N, CA, C, O and the ligand as a Tripos MOL2 file, in Angstrom:
@<TRIPOS>MOLECULE
protein
  301   299    76     0     0
PROTEIN
NO_CHARGES

@<TRIPOS>ATOM
      1 N         -22.6560   46.2980   -0.0930 N.3       1 MET1
      2 CA        -23.7140   45.0010   -0.1480 C.3       1 MET1
      3 C         -23.1920   44.3740    1.1470 C.2       1 MET1
      4 O         -21.9950   44.2000    1.3760 O.2       1 MET1
      5 N         -24.3180   44.0080    2.0770 N.am      2 ASP2
      6 CA        -23.9230   43.0310    3.1300 C.3       2 ASP2
      7 C         -24.3370   41.8070    2.8190 C.2       2 ASP2
      8 O         -25.2820   41.5880    2.0610 O.2       2 ASP2
      9 N         -23.4930   40.7300    3.5190 N.am      3 PRO3
     10 CA        -23.9620   39.3110    3.0930 C.3       3 PRO3
     11 C         -25.3880   39.0720    3.7940 C.2       3 PRO3
     12 O         -25.6690   39.6020    4.8690 O.2       3 PRO3
     13 N         -26.1690   38.3170    3.1660 N.am      4 HIS4
     14 CA        -27.5970   38.0760    3.6470 C.3       4 HIS4
     15 C         -27.5250   37.4120    5.0590 C.2       4 HIS4
     16 O         -26.9700   36.3270    5.2280 O.2       4 HIS4
     17 N         -28.1500   38.1630    6.1170 N.am      5 PRO5
     18 CA        -27.8670   37.6970    7.4300 C.3       5 PRO5
     19 C         -28.7690   36.3290    7.4930 C.2       5 PRO5
     20 O         -28.3320   35.5080    8.3010 O.2       5 PRO5
     21 N         -29.7270   36.0150    6.9170 N.am      6 LYS6
     22 CA        -30.4270   34.7330    7.0560 C.3       6 LYS6
     23 C         -30.3500   33.9500    5.9240 C.2       6 LYS6
     24 O         -31.3980   33.4990    5.4630 O.2       6 LYS6
     25 N         -28.9420   33.6280    5.2180 N.am      7 ALA7
     26 CA        -28.9690   32.8970    4.1660 C.3       7 ALA7
     27 C         -29.2890   31.4460    4.6920 C.2       7 ALA7
     28 O         -29.0830   31.1570    5.8710 O.2       7 ALA7
     29 N         -29.7820   30.5730    3.8190 N.am      8 PRO8
     30 CA        -30.0630   29.2430    4.0190 C.3       8 PRO8
     31 C         -28.8890   28.4640    4.6370 C.2       8 PRO8
     32 O         -27.7890   28.7890    4.1920 O.2       8 PRO8
     33 N         -28.9040   27.5320    5.5430 N.am      9 PRO9
     34 CA        -27.8500   26.9430    5.9550 C.3       9 PRO9
     35 C         -27.6130   25.8910    4.8490 C.2       9 PRO9
     36 O         -28.4540   25.5330    4.0250 O.2       9 PRO9
     37 N         -26.1110   25.3720    4.9740 N.am     10 THR10
     38 CA        -25.7510   24.4030    3.9680 C.3      10 THR10
     39 C         -26.5210   23.0710    4.5650 C.2      10 THR10
     40 O         -27.1220   23.0000    5.6370 O.2      10 THR10
     41 N         -26.3550   22.1190    3.6600 N.am     11 VAL11
     42 CA        -27.1660   20.8700    3.8380 C.3      11 VAL11
     43 C         -26.4980   20.1380    5.1450 C.2      11 VAL11
     44 O         -25.2900   19.9260    5.2510 O.2      11 VAL11
     45 N         -27.3420   19.8390    5.9810 N.am     12 PRO12
     46 CA        -26.9230   19.0940    7.1890 C.3      12 PRO12
     47 C         -26.2610   17.7600    7.0880 C.2      12 PRO12
     48 O         -26.6670   16.8660    6.3450 O.2      12 PRO12
     49 N         -25.1880   17.6650    7.8980 N.am     13 LEU13
     50 CA        -24.3680   16.2780    7.5420 C.3      13 LEU13
     51 C         -25.0860   15.1860    7.6750 C.2      13 LEU13
     52 O         -24.6620   14.1610    7.1410 O.2      13 LEU13
     53 N         -26.3670   15.1540    8.4350 N.am     14 ALA14
     54 CA        -27.0430   13.8720    8.9390 C.3      14 ALA14
     55 C         -27.7020   13.4780    7.5310 C.2      14 ALA14
     56 O         -27.8620   12.2830    7.2810 O.2      14 ALA14
     57 N         -28.0380   14.3330    6.7250 N.am     15 THR15
     58 CA        -28.5940   13.9470    5.3880 C.3      15 THR15
     59 C         -27.6550   13.0920    4.4370 C.2      15 THR15
     60 O         -28.0400   12.3230    3.5560 O.2      15 THR15
     61 N         -26.3820   13.3730    4.7820 N.am     16 LEU16
     62 CA        -25.5330   12.6710    3.7200 C.3      16 LEU16
     63 C         -25.2680   11.3480    4.0670 C.2      16 LEU16
     64 O         -25.0750   10.9660    5.2210 O.2      16 LEU16
     65 N         -25.2570   10.6400    3.0610 N.am     17 PRO17
     66 CA        -25.0480    9.1160    3.3120 C.3      17 PRO17
     67 C         -23.6880    8.7380    3.9630 C.2      17 PRO17
     68 O         -22.6800    9.2950    3.5280 O.2      17 PRO17
     69 N         -23.5960    7.9580    4.8350 N.am     18 LEU18
     70 CA        -22.3430    7.4990    5.6010 C.3      18 LEU18
     71 C         -21.5370    6.4980    4.6310 C.2      18 LEU18
     72 O         -22.1650    5.7520    3.8800 O.2      18 LEU18
     73 N         -20.3470    6.5030    4.6610 N.am     19 PRO19
     74 CA        -19.5860    5.5720    3.8220 C.3      19 PRO19
     75 C         -19.9310    4.2240    4.7010 C.2      19 PRO19
     76 O         -20.1350    4.2190    5.9140 O.2      19 PRO19
     77 N         -19.9490    3.1780    3.9010 N.am     20 ARG20
     78 CA        -20.2340    1.6770    4.5760 C.3      20 ARG20
     79 C         -19.1380    1.2120    5.2610 C.2      20 ARG20
     80 O         -18.0190    1.3550    4.7690 O.2      20 ARG20
     81 N         -19.3040    0.6440    6.3930 N.am     21 ALA21
     82 CA        -18.4960    0.0870    7.3150 C.3      21 ALA21
     83 C         -18.5560   -1.4320    7.4040 C.2      21 ALA21
     84 O         -18.8090   -2.0250    8.4530 O.2      21 ALA21
     85 N         -18.2950   -2.0570    6.1750 N.am     22 ASP22
     86 CA        -18.6970   -3.5050    6.2340 C.3      22 ASP22
     87 C         -17.4580   -4.3760    6.4890 C.2      22 ASP22
     88 O         -16.5730   -4.6200    5.6690 O.2      22 ASP22
     89 N         -17.5360   -4.7890    7.7140 N.am     23 ALA23
     90 CA        -16.3610   -5.6730    8.3570 C.3      23 ALA23
     91 C         -15.8830   -6.7920    7.3630 C.2      23 ALA23
     92 O         -14.7300   -7.2150    7.2750 O.2      23 ALA23
     93 N         -16.9180   -7.1790    6.6660 N.am     24 ARG24
     94 CA        -16.6880   -8.6440    5.8610 C.3      24 ARG24
     95 C         -15.9180   -8.1740    4.5440 C.2      24 ARG24
     96 O         -15.4330   -9.0850    3.8710 O.2      24 ARG24
     97 N         -15.7530   -6.9230    4.1130 N.am     25 SER25
     98 CA        -15.1920   -6.5610    2.8190 C.3      25 SER25
     99 C         -13.8750   -5.9790    3.0860 C.2      25 SER25
    100 O         -13.4660   -4.9540    2.5410 O.2      25 SER25
    101 N         -13.1770   -6.7270    4.0150 N.am     26 GLU26
    102 CA        -11.6450   -6.0890    4.2140 C.3      26 GLU26
    103 C         -10.9440   -6.7210    2.9970 C.2      26 GLU26
    104 O         -11.3640   -7.6080    2.2540 O.2      26 GLU26
    105 N          -9.9320   -6.1430    2.9760 N.am     27 ARG27
    106 CA         -8.9360   -6.5230    1.7800 C.3      27 ARG27
    107 C          -8.6210   -8.0070    2.1450 C.2      27 ARG27
    108 O          -8.4020   -8.3960    3.2930 O.2      27 ARG27
    109 N          -8.6260   -8.8850    0.8870 N.am     28 PRO28
    110 CA         -8.3230  -10.1810    0.8960 C.3      28 PRO28
    111 C          -6.9960  -10.5580    1.4980 C.2      28 PRO28
    112 O          -5.9890   -9.8770    1.3010 O.2      28 PRO28
    113 N          -7.0040  -11.7150    2.2760 N.am     29 ALA29
    114 CA         -5.7290  -12.1980    2.9340 C.3      29 ALA29
    115 C          -4.5990  -12.6430    2.0760 C.2      29 ALA29
    116 O          -3.4340  -12.7080    2.4670 O.2      29 ALA29
    117 N          -5.0610  -12.9790    0.7580 N.am     30 GLN30
    118 CA         -4.1420  -13.3700   -0.1380 C.3      30 GLN30
    119 C          -3.3760  -12.2490   -0.8600 C.2      30 GLN30
    120 O          -3.8970  -11.1550   -1.0800 O.2      30 GLN30
    121 N          -2.1320  -12.5570   -1.2180 N.am     31 PRO31
    122 CA         -1.3450  -11.3850   -1.9730 C.3      31 PRO31
    123 C          -1.9900  -11.1560   -3.2580 C.2      31 PRO31
    124 O          -2.8780  -11.9260   -3.6260 O.2      31 PRO31
    125 N          -1.6320  -10.1850   -3.9650 N.am     32 PRO32
    126 CA         -1.8770  -10.0370   -5.1680 C.3      32 PRO32
    127 C          -1.2900  -10.9070   -6.0700 C.2      32 PRO32
    128 O          -0.1920  -11.4120   -5.8340 O.2      32 PRO32
    129 N          -2.0120  -11.1650   -7.2340 N.am     33 ALA33
    130 CA         -1.2910  -12.2050   -8.1890 C.3      33 ALA33
    131 C          -0.0170  -11.5850   -8.6840 C.2      33 ALA33
    132 O           0.1060  -10.3620   -8.7430 O.2      33 ALA33
    133 N           0.8560  -12.3530   -9.0100 N.am     34 GLY34
    134 CA          2.1420  -11.9180   -9.4930 C.3      34 GLY34
    135 C           3.1890  -11.5760   -8.3440 C.2      34 GLY34
    136 O           2.9300  -11.7380   -7.1510 O.2      34 GLY34
    137 N           4.1870  -11.1720   -8.7430 N.am     35 HIS35
    138 CA          5.2460  -10.6690   -7.8860 C.3      35 HIS35
    139 C           5.7600   -9.2500   -8.1770 C.2      35 HIS35
    140 O           6.0080   -8.7730   -9.2840 O.2      35 HIS35
    141 N           5.8570   -8.7450   -7.1310 N.am     36 SER36
    142 CA          6.2590   -7.2290   -7.3050 C.3      36 SER36
    143 C           7.2220   -7.0410   -6.1240 C.2      36 SER36
    144 O           6.8360   -6.9740   -4.9570 O.2      36 SER36
    145 N           8.4940   -6.9620   -6.5090 N.am     37 THR37
    146 CA          9.5350   -6.9910   -5.7150 C.3      37 THR37
    147 C          10.2490   -5.6220   -5.4450 C.2      37 THR37
    148 O          10.1430   -4.7140   -6.2700 O.2      37 THR37
    149 N          10.9140   -5.4820   -4.3890 N.am     38 SER38
    150 CA         11.5130   -4.1510   -3.9560 C.3      38 SER38
    151 C          12.5460   -4.5290   -3.0380 C.2      38 SER38
    152 O          12.5960   -5.5930   -2.4220 O.2      38 SER38
    153 N          13.3940   -3.5530   -2.9880 N.am     39 THR39
    154 CA         14.7630   -3.8080   -2.0730 C.3      39 THR39
    155 C          14.5330   -3.0600   -0.7330 C.2      39 THR39
    156 O          13.9750   -1.9630   -0.7680 O.2      39 THR39
    157 N          14.8720   -3.5120    0.2620 N.am     40 THR40
    158 CA         15.0670   -2.7440    1.5380 C.3      40 THR40
    159 C          16.4470   -2.8830    2.1950 C.2      40 THR40
    160 O          17.1790   -3.8490    1.9830 O.2      40 THR40
    161 N          16.7630   -1.8440    3.0190 N.am     41 GLU41
    162 CA         18.1660   -1.8270    3.6600 C.3      41 GLU41
    163 C          17.8770   -2.2550    5.0060 C.2      41 GLU41
    164 O          16.9020   -1.8110    5.6120 O.2      41 GLU41
    165 N          18.7180   -3.1400    5.5330 N.am     42 ARG42
    166 CA         18.8230   -3.3970    6.8930 C.3      42 ARG42
    167 C          20.1360   -3.1750    7.3850 C.2      42 ARG42
    168 O          20.9750   -4.0620    7.2260 O.2      42 ARG42
    169 N          20.4680   -1.9900    8.0290 N.am     43 GLY43
    170 CA         21.7440   -1.6500    8.3930 C.3      43 GLY43
    171 C          22.6700   -1.6690    7.3410 C.2      43 GLY43
    172 O          22.3780   -0.9270    6.4030 O.2      43 GLY43
    173 N          23.6970   -2.3090    7.2400 N.am     44 SER44
    174 CA         24.6120   -2.1930    6.0830 C.3      44 SER44
    175 C          24.2630   -3.2690    5.0510 C.2      44 SER44
    176 O          25.0170   -3.4260    4.0910 O.2      44 SER44
    177 N          23.1590   -4.0220    5.1960 N.am     45 PHE45
    178 CA         22.8800   -4.9970    4.2570 C.3      45 PHE45
    179 C          21.4680   -4.4720    3.3980 C.2      45 PHE45
    180 O          20.7210   -3.6350    3.9050 O.2      45 PHE45
    181 N          21.2500   -4.9540    2.2980 N.am     46 CYS46
    182 CA         20.3080   -4.7960    1.4950 C.3      46 CYS46
    183 C          19.7250   -6.0160    1.2550 C.2      46 CYS46
    184 O          20.5060   -6.9650    1.1850 O.2      46 CYS46
    185 N          18.5120   -6.2450    1.1040 N.am     47 LEU47
    186 CA         17.8000   -7.4290    0.7350 C.3      47 LEU47
    187 C          16.4500   -7.1090    0.0450 C.2      47 LEU47
    188 O          15.7850   -6.1030    0.2880 O.2      47 LEU47
    189 N          16.1290   -8.0510   -0.8200 N.am     48 ALA48
    190 CA         14.9220   -7.9140   -1.6970 C.3      48 ALA48
    191 C          13.7840   -8.5250   -1.2560 C.2      48 ALA48
    192 O          13.8830   -9.6980   -0.8960 O.2      48 ALA48
    193 N          12.6210   -7.9270   -1.2020 N.am     49 LEU49
    194 CA         11.3580   -8.2990   -0.8350 C.3      49 LEU49
    195 C          10.2150   -8.4820   -1.9150 C.2      49 LEU49
    196 O          10.1620   -7.7790   -2.9240 O.2      49 LEU49
    197 N           9.3500   -9.4310   -1.6380 N.am     50 CYS50
    198 CA          8.3520   -9.6520   -2.7930 C.3      50 CYS50
    199 C           6.9350   -9.5310   -2.0350 C.2      50 CYS50
    200 O           6.7770   -9.8100   -0.8470 O.2      50 CYS50
    201 N           6.0190   -9.1110   -2.8300 N.am     51 THR51
    202 CA          4.6260   -9.0550   -2.3820 C.3      51 THR51
    203 C           4.1080  -10.3940   -1.9380 C.2      51 THR51
    204 O           3.1200  -10.3980   -1.2040 O.2      51 THR51
    205 N           4.7350  -11.6830   -2.3440 N.am     52 CYS52
    206 CA          4.1880  -12.9300   -2.0440 C.3      52 CYS52
    207 C           4.6880  -13.3470   -0.7630 C.2      52 CYS52
    208 O           4.2520  -14.4080   -0.3160 O.2      52 CYS52
    209 N           5.5790  -12.6540   -0.0570 N.am     53 GLY53
    210 CA          6.0420  -13.0500    1.1220 C.3      53 GLY53
    211 C           7.6840  -13.3020    1.0000 C.2      53 GLY53
    212 O           8.4600  -13.3660    1.9530 O.2      53 GLY53
    213 N           7.9790  -13.4130   -0.2430 N.am     54 TRP54
    214 CA          9.4140  -14.0560   -0.2480 C.3      54 TRP54
    215 C          10.4360  -12.7920   -0.0180 C.2      54 TRP54
    216 O          10.2460  -11.6320   -0.3850 O.2      54 TRP54
    217 N          11.4890  -13.2820    0.6350 N.am     55 ARG55
    218 CA         12.4520  -12.1840    0.8380 C.3      55 ARG55
    219 C          13.8850  -12.9650    0.6660 C.2      55 ARG55
    220 O          14.0340  -14.1040    1.1100 O.2      55 ARG55
    221 N          14.8900  -12.2790    0.0060 N.am     56 GLY56
    222 CA         15.9770  -12.8010   -0.5110 C.3      56 GLY56
    223 C          16.8640  -12.5310    0.8200 C.2      56 GLY56
    224 O          16.5290  -11.9730    1.8650 O.2      56 GLY56
    225 N          18.1290  -13.1190    0.4370 N.am     57 PRO57
    226 CA         19.0870  -13.1290    1.5960 C.3      57 PRO57
    227 C          19.7090  -11.7180    1.6910 C.2      57 PRO57
    228 O          19.7020  -10.9390    0.7370 O.2      57 PRO57
    229 N          20.2200  -11.4490    2.8370 N.am     58 ALA58
    230 CA         20.8190  -10.2010    2.9620 C.3      58 ALA58
    231 C          22.2180   -9.8470    2.1740 C.2      58 ALA58
    232 O          23.2120  -10.5450    2.3740 O.2      58 ALA58
    233 N          22.2410   -9.0140    1.4970 N.am     59 ARG59
    234 CA         23.3650   -8.7010    0.7110 C.3      59 ARG59
    235 C          24.0870   -7.3890    1.0500 C.2      59 ARG59
    236 O          23.5540   -6.3890    1.5300 O.2      59 ARG59
    237 N          25.4050   -7.5450    0.7210 N.am     60 ARG60
    238 CA         26.2600   -6.2920    1.0540 C.3      60 ARG60
    239 C          25.8630   -5.0450    0.0600 C.2      60 ARG60
    240 O          25.9400   -3.8560    0.3710 O.2      60 ARG60
    241 N          25.4110   -5.5800   -1.2330 N.am     61 SER61
    242 CA         25.2570   -4.7310   -2.4420 C.3      61 SER61
    243 C          23.7600   -4.6450   -2.7250 C.2      61 SER61
    244 O          23.0800   -5.6680   -2.6370 O.2      61 SER61
    245 N          23.2760   -3.6100   -3.0230 N.am     62 ARG62
    246 CA         21.7660   -3.6040   -3.3710 C.3      62 ARG62
    247 C          21.7170   -4.0070   -4.7930 C.2      62 ARG62
    248 O          20.6270   -4.3370   -5.2620 O.2      62 ARG62
    249 N          22.7740   -4.0170   -5.5270 N.am     63 ASP63
    250 CA         22.6620   -4.5780   -6.9060 C.3      63 ASP63
    251 C          22.5060   -6.0420   -6.8950 C.2      63 ASP63
    252 O          21.7960   -6.5980   -7.7340 O.2      63 ASP63
    253 N          23.1850   -6.7380   -5.9130 N.am     64 LEU64
    254 CA         23.0520   -8.1770   -5.6070 C.3      64 LEU64
    255 C          21.5090   -8.4680   -5.3010 C.2      64 LEU64
    256 O          20.8610   -9.3410   -5.8780 O.2      64 LEU64
    257 N          21.0200   -7.6300   -4.3290 N.am     65 ALA65
    258 CA         19.6060   -7.9490   -3.9610 C.3      65 ALA65
    259 C          18.5170   -7.8200   -4.8480 C.2      65 ALA65
    260 O          17.4170   -8.3630   -4.7410 O.2      65 ALA65
    261 N          19.0650   -6.7660   -6.0730 N.am     66 ARG66
    262 CA         18.0350   -6.6790   -7.1280 C.3      66 ARG66
    263 C          18.2340   -7.8730   -7.8630 C.2      66 ARG66
    264 O          17.2410   -8.3460   -8.4150 O.2      66 ARG66
    265 N          19.3200   -8.4530   -7.9800 N.am     67 LYS67
    266 CA         19.4670   -9.5960   -8.9100 C.3      67 LYS67
    267 C          18.6470  -10.8110   -8.2900 C.2      67 LYS67
    268 O          18.0450  -11.6620   -8.9450 O.2      67 LYS67
    269 N          18.7250  -10.7420   -7.0780 N.am     68 ASP68
    270 CA         17.9160  -11.9510   -6.2290 C.3      68 ASP68
    271 C          16.4640  -11.7060   -6.5410 C.2      68 ASP68
    272 O          15.7830  -12.6710   -6.8860 O.2      68 ASP68
    273 N          15.9780  -10.6310   -6.4620 N.am     69 ALA69
    274 CA         14.6150  -10.2320   -7.0000 C.3      69 ALA69
    275 C          14.2340  -10.4950   -8.3810 C.2      69 ALA69
    276 O          13.0930  -10.8390   -8.6900 O.2      69 ALA69
    277 N          15.1960  -10.3320   -9.2250 N.am     70 THR70
    278 CA         15.0060  -10.6880  -10.5640 C.3      70 THR70
    279 C          14.8770  -12.2110  -10.9390 C.2      70 THR70
    280 O          14.0960  -12.6820  -11.7660 O.2      70 THR70
    281 N          15.8370  -12.9210  -10.1360 N.am     71 LEU71
    282 CA         15.8350  -14.0510  -10.3320 C.3      71 LEU71
    283 C          14.5350  -14.8900   -9.6670 C.2      71 LEU71
    284 O          14.0980  -15.9510  -10.1130 O.2      71 LEU71
    285 N          14.1240  -14.3100   -8.7290 N.am     72 HIS72
    286 CA         12.7420  -14.7390   -7.8530 C.3      72 HIS72
    287 C          11.5610  -14.4980   -8.9280 C.2      72 HIS72
    288 O          10.7820  -15.4190   -9.1750 O.2      72 HIS72
    289 N          11.4510  -13.3420   -9.5140 N.am     73 THR73
    290 CA         10.4890  -13.0510  -10.3390 C.3      73 THR73
    291 C          10.4880  -13.8600  -11.6610 C.2      73 THR73
    292 O           9.4570  -14.0810  -12.2960 O.2      73 THR73
    293 N          11.6780  -14.2690  -12.0150 N.am     74 ALA74
    294 CA         11.8770  -15.1010  -13.2530 C.3      74 ALA74
    295 C          11.7220  -16.5500  -13.2140 C.2      74 ALA74
    296 O          11.4930  -17.2750  -14.1830 O.2      74 ALA74
    297 N          11.8830  -16.9300  -11.8950 N.am     75 GLY75
    298 CA         11.6410  -18.4570  -11.6870 C.3      75 GLY75
    299 C          10.5560  -18.6040  -10.7400 C.2      75 GLY75
    300 O          10.1740  -19.7270  -10.4080 O.2      75 GLY75
    301 ZN          7.3330  -13.2940   -5.2340 Zn       76 ZN76
@<TRIPOS>BOND
     1     1     2 1
     2     2     3 1
     3     3     4 2
     4     3     5 am
     5     5     6 1
     6     6     7 1
     7     7     8 2
     8     7     9 am
     9     9    10 1
    10    10    11 1
    11    11    12 2
    12    11    13 am
    13    13    14 1
    14    14    15 1
    15    15    16 2
    16    15    17 am
    17    17    18 1
    18    18    19 1
    19    19    20 2
    20    19    21 am
    21    21    22 1
    22    22    23 1
    23    23    24 2
    24    23    25 am
    25    25    26 1
    26    26    27 1
    27    27    28 2
    28    27    29 am
    29    29    30 1
    30    30    31 1
    31    31    32 2
    32    31    33 am
    33    33    34 1
    34    34    35 1
    35    35    36 2
    36    35    37 am
    37    37    38 1
    38    38    39 1
    39    39    40 2
    40    39    41 am
    41    41    42 1
    42    42    43 1
    43    43    44 2
    44    43    45 am
    45    45    46 1
    46    46    47 1
    47    47    48 2
    48    47    49 am
    49    49    50 1
    50    50    51 1
    51    51    52 2
    52    51    53 am
    53    53    54 1
    54    54    55 1
    55    55    56 2
    56    55    57 am
    57    57    58 1
    58    58    59 1
    59    59    60 2
    60    59    61 am
    61    61    62 1
    62    62    63 1
    63    63    64 2
    64    63    65 am
    65    65    66 1
    66    66    67 1
    67    67    68 2
    68    67    69 am
    69    69    70 1
    70    70    71 1
    71    71    72 2
    72    71    73 am
    73    73    74 1
    74    74    75 1
    75    75    76 2
    76    75    77 am
    77    77    78 1
    78    78    79 1
    79    79    80 2
    80    79    81 am
    81    81    82 1
    82    82    83 1
    83    83    84 2
    84    83    85 am
    85    85    86 1
    86    86    87 1
    87    87    88 2
    88    87    89 am
    89    89    90 1
    90    90    91 1
    91    91    92 2
    92    91    93 am
    93    93    94 1
    94    94    95 1
    95    95    96 2
    96    95    97 am
    97    97    98 1
    98    98    99 1
    99    99   100 2
   100    99   101 am
   101   101   102 1
   102   102   103 1
   103   103   104 2
   104   103   105 am
   105   105   106 1
   106   106   107 1
   107   107   108 2
   108   107   109 am
   109   109   110 1
   110   110   111 1
   111   111   112 2
   112   111   113 am
   113   113   114 1
   114   114   115 1
   115   115   116 2
   116   115   117 am
   117   117   118 1
   118   118   119 1
   119   119   120 2
   120   119   121 am
   121   121   122 1
   122   122   123 1
   123   123   124 2
   124   123   125 am
   125   125   126 1
   126   126   127 1
   127   127   128 2
   128   127   129 am
   129   129   130 1
   130   130   131 1
   131   131   132 2
   132   131   133 am
   133   133   134 1
   134   134   135 1
   135   135   136 2
   136   135   137 am
   137   137   138 1
   138   138   139 1
   139   139   140 2
   140   139   141 am
   141   141   142 1
   142   142   143 1
   143   143   144 2
   144   143   145 am
   145   145   146 1
   146   146   147 1
   147   147   148 2
   148   147   149 am
   149   149   150 1
   150   150   151 1
   151   151   152 2
   152   151   153 am
   153   153   154 1
   154   154   155 1
   155   155   156 2
   156   155   157 am
   157   157   158 1
   158   158   159 1
   159   159   160 2
   160   159   161 am
   161   161   162 1
   162   162   163 1
   163   163   164 2
   164   163   165 am
   165   165   166 1
   166   166   167 1
   167   167   168 2
   168   167   169 am
   169   169   170 1
   170   170   171 1
   171   171   172 2
   172   171   173 am
   173   173   174 1
   174   174   175 1
   175   175   176 2
   176   175   177 am
   177   177   178 1
   178   178   179 1
   179   179   180 2
   180   179   181 am
   181   181   182 1
   182   182   183 1
   183   183   184 2
   184   183   185 am
   185   185   186 1
   186   186   187 1
   187   187   188 2
   188   187   189 am
   189   189   190 1
   190   190   191 1
   191   191   192 2
   192   191   193 am
   193   193   194 1
   194   194   195 1
   195   195   196 2
   196   195   197 am
   197   197   198 1
   198   198   199 1
   199   199   200 2
   200   199   201 am
   201   201   202 1
   202   202   203 1
   203   203   204 2
   204   203   205 am
   205   205   206 1
   206   206   207 1
   207   207   208 2
   208   207   209 am
   209   209   210 1
   210   210   211 1
   211   211   212 2
   212   211   213 am
   213   213   214 1
   214   214   215 1
   215   215   216 2
   216   215   217 am
   217   217   218 1
   218   218   219 1
   219   219   220 2
   220   219   221 am
   221   221   222 1
   222   222   223 1
   223   223   224 2
   224   223   225 am
   225   225   226 1
   226   226   227 1
   227   227   228 2
   228   227   229 am
   229   229   230 1
   230   230   231 1
   231   231   232 2
   232   231   233 am
   233   233   234 1
   234   234   235 1
   235   235   236 2
   236   235   237 am
   237   237   238 1
   238   238   239 1
   239   239   240 2
   240   239   241 am
   241   241   242 1
   242   242   243 1
   243   243   244 2
   244   243   245 am
   245   245   246 1
   246   246   247 1
   247   247   248 2
   248   247   249 am
   249   249   250 1
   250   250   251 1
   251   251   252 2
   252   251   253 am
   253   253   254 1
   254   254   255 1
   255   255   256 2
   256   255   257 am
   257   257   258 1
   258   258   259 1
   259   259   260 2
   260   259   261 am
   261   261   262 1
   262   262   263 1
   263   263   264 2
   264   263   265 am
   265   265   266 1
   266   266   267 1
   267   267   268 2
   268   267   269 am
   269   269   270 1
   270   270   271 1
   271   271   272 2
   272   271   273 am
   273   273   274 1
   274   274   275 1
   275   275   276 2
   276   275   277 am
   277   277   278 1
   278   278   279 1
   279   279   280 2
   280   279   281 am
   281   281   282 1
   282   282   283 1
   283   283   284 2
   284   283   285 am
   285   285   286 1
   286   286   287 1
   287   287   288 2
   288   287   289 am
   289   289   290 1
   290   290   291 1
   291   291   292 2
   292   291   293 am
   293   293   294 1
   294   294   295 1
   295   295   296 2
   296   295   297 am
   297   297   298 1
   298   298   299 1
   299   299   300 2
@<TRIPOS>SUBSTRUCTURE
     1 MET1         2 RESIDUE 1 A MET
     2 ASP2         6 RESIDUE 1 A ASP
     3 PRO3        10 RESIDUE 1 A PRO
     4 HIS4        14 RESIDUE 1 A HIS
     5 PRO5        18 RESIDUE 1 A PRO
     6 LYS6        22 RESIDUE 1 A LYS
     7 ALA7        26 RESIDUE 1 A ALA
     8 PRO8        30 RESIDUE 1 A PRO
     9 PRO9        34 RESIDUE 1 A PRO
    10 THR10       38 RESIDUE 1 A THR
    11 VAL11       42 RESIDUE 1 A VAL
    12 PRO12       46 RESIDUE 1 A PRO
    13 LEU13       50 RESIDUE 1 A LEU
    14 ALA14       54 RESIDUE 1 A ALA
    15 THR15       58 RESIDUE 1 A THR
    16 LEU16       62 RESIDUE 1 A LEU
    17 PRO17       66 RESIDUE 1 A PRO
    18 LEU18       70 RESIDUE 1 A LEU
    19 PRO19       74 RESIDUE 1 A PRO
    20 ARG20       78 RESIDUE 1 A ARG
    21 ALA21       82 RESIDUE 1 A ALA
    22 ASP22       86 RESIDUE 1 A ASP
    23 ALA23       90 RESIDUE 1 A ALA
    24 ARG24       94 RESIDUE 1 A ARG
    25 SER25       98 RESIDUE 1 A SER
    26 GLU26      102 RESIDUE 1 A GLU
    27 ARG27      106 RESIDUE 1 A ARG
    28 PRO28      110 RESIDUE 1 A PRO
    29 ALA29      114 RESIDUE 1 A ALA
    30 GLN30      118 RESIDUE 1 A GLN
    31 PRO31      122 RESIDUE 1 A PRO
    32 PRO32      126 RESIDUE 1 A PRO
    33 ALA33      130 RESIDUE 1 A ALA
    34 GLY34      134 RESIDUE 1 A GLY
    35 HIS35      138 RESIDUE 1 A HIS
    36 SER36      142 RESIDUE 1 A SER
    37 THR37      146 RESIDUE 1 A THR
    38 SER38      150 RESIDUE 1 A SER
    39 THR39      154 RESIDUE 1 A THR
    40 THR40      158 RESIDUE 1 A THR
    41 GLU41      162 RESIDUE 1 A GLU
    42 ARG42      166 RESIDUE 1 A ARG
    43 GLY43      170 RESIDUE 1 A GLY
    44 SER44      174 RESIDUE 1 A SER
    45 PHE45      178 RESIDUE 1 A PHE
    46 CYS46      182 RESIDUE 1 A CYS
    47 LEU47      186 RESIDUE 1 A LEU
    48 ALA48      190 RESIDUE 1 A ALA
    49 LEU49      194 RESIDUE 1 A LEU
    50 CYS50      198 RESIDUE 1 A CYS
    51 THR51      202 RESIDUE 1 A THR
    52 CYS52      206 RESIDUE 1 A CYS
    53 GLY53      210 RESIDUE 1 A GLY
    54 TRP54      214 RESIDUE 1 A TRP
    55 ARG55      218 RESIDUE 1 A ARG
    56 GLY56      222 RESIDUE 1 A GLY
    57 PRO57      226 RESIDUE 1 A PRO
    58 ALA58      230 RESIDUE 1 A ALA
    59 ARG59      234 RESIDUE 1 A ARG
    60 ARG60      238 RESIDUE 1 A ARG
    61 SER61      242 RESIDUE 1 A SER
    62 ARG62      246 RESIDUE 1 A ARG
    63 ASP63      250 RESIDUE 1 A ASP
    64 LEU64      254 RESIDUE 1 A LEU
    65 ALA65      258 RESIDUE 1 A ALA
    66 ARG66      262 RESIDUE 1 A ARG
    67 LYS67      266 RESIDUE 1 A LYS
    68 ASP68      270 RESIDUE 1 A ASP
    69 ALA69      274 RESIDUE 1 A ALA
    70 THR70      278 RESIDUE 1 A THR
    71 LEU71      282 RESIDUE 1 A LEU
    72 HIS72      286 RESIDUE 1 A HIS
    73 THR73      290 RESIDUE 1 A THR
    74 ALA74      294 RESIDUE 1 A ALA
    75 GLY75      298 RESIDUE 1 A GLY
    76 ZN76       301 GROUP 0 **** ****
């Protein structure tokens, strides 16, 4: 069985709806509600970061940085 040489073409791309590019619906400038912390390393230091923009002091220990983050979210 040979494939049909005159098979109908697939749907042209032009008929598909394009995703909307609305410049006004960009993500909001405000951070999300609540605090979500994480730790990052800078060289031999570790510091805590939060989605609200807060960042803790550079610590020698990741554990201390996590404690900074915990204190931040708690207070
Ligand atoms: Zn925060």
